[in-house]
C-alpha distance (Angstrom), angle and dihedral (degrees) to the residues before:
residue distance angle dihedral
M1 . . .
I2 3.82 . .
S3 3.80 92.4 .
T4 3.84 89.1 52.0
R5 3.81 90.4 53.5
I6 3.80 91.7 46.9
A7 3.80 90.0 50.5
A8 3.83 91.0 49.2
V9 3.82 91.6 49.6
A10 3.80 91.3 46.7
T11 3.81 90.4 50.5
A12 3.83 91.4 48.9
L13 3.81 91.3 49.6
A14 3.79 91.0 48.7
V15 3.81 90.4 53.2
I16 3.79 91.8 47.9
T17 3.79 91.8 47.0
V18 3.80 93.1 47.9
G19 3.81 89.6 48.3
A20 3.79 91.4 49.8
V21 3.80 92.5 47.6
S22 3.79 90.6 47.4
A23 3.79 91.8 50.3
T24 3.78 92.7 51.6
A25 3.80 92.4 44.7
A26 3.81 93.3 51.8
P27 3.79 118.8 113.0
S28 3.81 115.3 -93.3
T29 3.81 90.6 -110.1
A30 3.80 89.1 68.6
L31 3.80 92.3 64.9
V32 3.77 127.2 64.7
Q33 3.77 121.1 -164.8
T34 3.77 118.1 -153.4
S35 3.77 136.1 -177.1
H36 3.77 121.4 -127.2
L37 3.77 134.7 -168.7
S38 3.81 109.9 -115.0
I39 3.79 119.3 -126.2
A40 3.82 88.0 -113.5
A41 3.81 90.4 55.6
A42 3.81 91.3 45.6
Q43 3.80 89.8 52.2
K44 3.80 91.2 47.9
A45 3.81 92.7 50.2
G46 3.79 94.0 43.8
Q47 3.78 94.3 48.5
A48 3.81 92.1 46.4
A49 3.81 90.2 53.0
L50 3.81 91.6 48.1
N51 3.81 91.3 46.5
A52 3.81 91.3 51.9
A53 3.80 90.4 51.7
T54 3.79 93.4 46.0
K55 3.81 90.7 49.5
A56 3.83 87.8 53.6
G57 3.80 90.7 50.0
Q58 3.82 94.2 -110.9
H59 3.81 126.8 138.7
V60 3.79 107.4 -142.4
S61 3.76 144.9 151.7
V62 3.80 121.9 -128.0
A63 3.80 128.9 -155.1
V64 3.78 130.0 -173.1
V65 3.79 117.0 -163.7
D66 3.80 130.8 -172.7
R67 3.81 127.7 -124.5
D68 3.79 91.1 -80.0
G69 3.79 92.3 52.0
N70 3.80 93.3 -107.3
T71 3.77 114.2 145.5
V72 3.79 111.9 -109.3
L73 3.80 98.0 172.0
T74 3.78 139.5 5.1
L75 3.78 127.7 -173.4
R76 3.78 122.8 -172.6
G77 3.76 110.0 -159.4
D78 3.78 120.6 -140.5
G79 3.78 109.0 -80.3
A80 3.82 95.5 10.9
G81 3.79 114.4 152.9
P82 3.80 120.1 -107.1
Q83 3.81 93.0 -114.1
S84 3.80 93.1 54.5
Y85 3.80 95.0 73.6
S86 3.81 97.4 62.0
S87 3.81 92.3 33.3
A88 3.81 91.5 58.2
Q89 3.81 90.4 50.9
Q90 3.80 93.4 48.0
K91 3.80 92.5 47.4
A92 3.81 91.2 50.7
F93 3.82 90.9 47.5
T94 3.80 89.6 51.5
A95 3.82 93.8 49.1
V96 3.81 94.9 49.9
S97 3.81 92.0 43.9
W98 3.80 93.0 58.7
N99 3.82 98.9 24.0
A100 3.78 92.1 -126.1
K101 3.77 140.3 103.6
T102 3.77 108.9 -91.6
S103 3.80 90.5 -124.0
E104 3.83 87.2 64.1
L105 3.80 91.8 47.1
V106 3.80 92.9 56.0
G107 3.81 87.9 71.2
R108 3.81 91.3 54.2
L109 3.80 89.8 62.4
Q110 3.79 89.6 70.8
Q111 3.81 89.6 61.4
T112 3.81 96.7 36.3
P113 3.82 109.9 21.4
T114 3.81 93.3 173.6
L115 3.82 90.6 70.9
K116 3.79 87.1 85.0
D117 3.80 89.1 62.7
I118 3.81 92.3 68.6
E119 3.78 107.7 110.0
G120 3.79 116.1 -108.1
T121 3.80 96.7 17.8
L122 3.78 127.8 120.6
F123 3.77 118.4 -173.0
L124 3.79 99.4 -155.5
A125 3.78 125.9 115.6
G126 3.77 114.0 -96.4
A127 3.81 111.9 88.5
V128 3.78 135.6 84.8
P129 3.82 127.5 -168.7
V130 3.80 122.5 -126.0
T131 3.79 111.8 -138.7
A132 3.78 139.0 -165.5
G133 3.78 100.9 -151.1
S134 3.78 101.2 -38.8
T135 3.80 95.2 -32.0
P136 3.80 119.0 103.6
I137 3.81 112.0 -125.7
A138 3.81 100.8 165.3
A139 3.80 143.7 -16.8
V140 3.78 138.2 -138.7
G141 3.80 116.9 -140.2
V142 3.79 127.6 -171.1
A143 3.79 130.1 -172.7
G144 3.77 136.0 173.2
A145 3.80 106.7 60.9
P146 3.81 117.7 114.1
S147 3.81 91.2 -103.9
G148 3.77 138.1 33.3
T149 3.78 88.3 -130.5
Q150 3.80 89.6 63.4
D151 3.81 92.2 44.1
E152 3.78 89.8 52.1
S153 3.80 93.4 48.3
F154 3.82 88.9 54.7
A155 3.82 90.7 47.8
Q156 3.80 89.2 50.1
A157 3.82 89.2 52.0
G158 3.81 86.9 56.4
V159 3.80 92.8 51.0
D160 3.81 91.0 44.3
A161 3.81 90.1 54.6
L162 3.79 87.8 66.6
G163 3.79 88.7 67.7
K164 3.78 96.3 -123.6
C-alpha cells in the first residue's frame, strides 16, 4: 500500500517536473509578458480620483479595472448616486478596451454606432486608460458628477497620481 502511494507520488512529480522543464524549454514566442497595475497603485489612483471629486464638491464613484477589464477597485464616495457605481466600472472597461479616454470614444460612435452594443461598455466621458508605454494596462473610471468632463478630470487626477 505504501509502495503504491510512493509510486503514485513519484509519477506525479515526474509529470510536474517534465511539464516545468517543457515550459522553460519552450520557444520565446510561447510566452507573453504583460504589465499589471499593482493593488497599491490601483488604490492610489482610485483615492486620488475620489479626493479630486470631493475637493470639487462632487459625489462620485470610482472604479479601477485591469487590462482585461476586471474590476480591481471600486470606491463609492459619500452621497454618490446608485447609478454611479456601475457607470464608473463600465466607463473604465470601455477606456481600457480601446486604450482611449471615453470622451474621445464618444466621437467614434458616429462612425460605428454599434460599438455601444458591446456588453459592459458605456460611451460617456469619464474614464482614462493607464498605459505602460503605449499598451493599456488599466483604466480609471469616474461617474456621478454633473458632467462627463468633470468625471474625466477626476479620472485623470487618478492616473496622474501614478506619476506617469
